[in-house]
Steps between C-alpha positions, in 0.01 A plus 500: 500500500632378163393645166257217420322536833488878461355464152231260621409738783474790257278304261286394795459865596403585142240224496352623827472854363346371176242315709416830673452668161266222392305529822444875475441488124598737222372648177643662188401709200581332166508829307730658757741204487517510120550877502793474738645216294490726193686771693760242606533376142569851370797532736670211318306492174792434264663233716165337578408485132845373397497226762150394400609486136785270605256265671257502206782446251635209703156335510429556129844391381483187712158416359619558144842337505516277808143386573633201692656745749183701566415322822853537635506872421156550655597321820869581541542850355176696479415489874831662598471754218147605596607525865738776391202735472434452872862579584484822299159591645639465852792729419274759340263482796792575732638780279815306423693543173417244233700385200427235237701232679259507793235336280706181520480503880254213501788260437625579851195308626510241224438176692212640704335671204520196273370272777204732564410520131534125447302391807246780462437419134481127577241546775302745287508260207376212713220720631398597147500138384293380793221753544622825335386715794783389736748577222364850448501555875868403526601691187376822659606414854865440414555848353703616802705182545821617331480829688454315829820310430731776380389762752397272787774238472249214491553163337281402205225334706483775762484760222223319313294449814543853638406642161196275479376584848552875460336528157206283608388786728405703190516223239218619276652846468836343414316291241365820343850648502635185334237533226607862452863389468404236245289752308766769470762245398271360230459855371876541512551181301249611236721802426758277330633416849634856534242588762635222719809711561271719708237260630731223628713731720188677626350163599804418715539851638132508599534162672801625695326826599197310629722255688690787658178679600356193668812355665704806598405457866617138489840550339603840629806510723 
């Protein structure tokens, strides 16, 4: 069995296990997830804040001095940078040592991450333009897509679809969680953007924690 065939078999096994999780159902506590994300943040508070400041500075400087490059930065750089929070969260979850360089780990999955963000945003945008509701549905449903790719080895379409199908099981609760994420990040932005150095990492750490809770039976071993 060559490596490609083995990889396809493994992904097929993951998809079968994810289908079993959807069939039996799941639930989660929003407050508990946020509390655990705060604990995770405190383990790497300085590095998390510094990395977030880098991302914010990049976005603000691009807007101020290179507005024509904003789209390129948003599509080609920010997805990989934000994915770094998931890489660090995974290491912290497995009690592995973390240093600042690990926050750049998203670039190891660059092609897949960028493809997921581009296609996901495109489909969400089309949904918003057409009837709004489909766009909101997809915006929430694709929250696990990058995680499906980097930890499940799926291509962009498999990752988007597996995320959509899994989140649909408890979509309304994920919608509430998304509103909470938006709310805390708005509050963070109101504090002269300084609060974002806490709220942005917590948003990604909470998403990872919830993903791990729900899918651990699918991806273990």
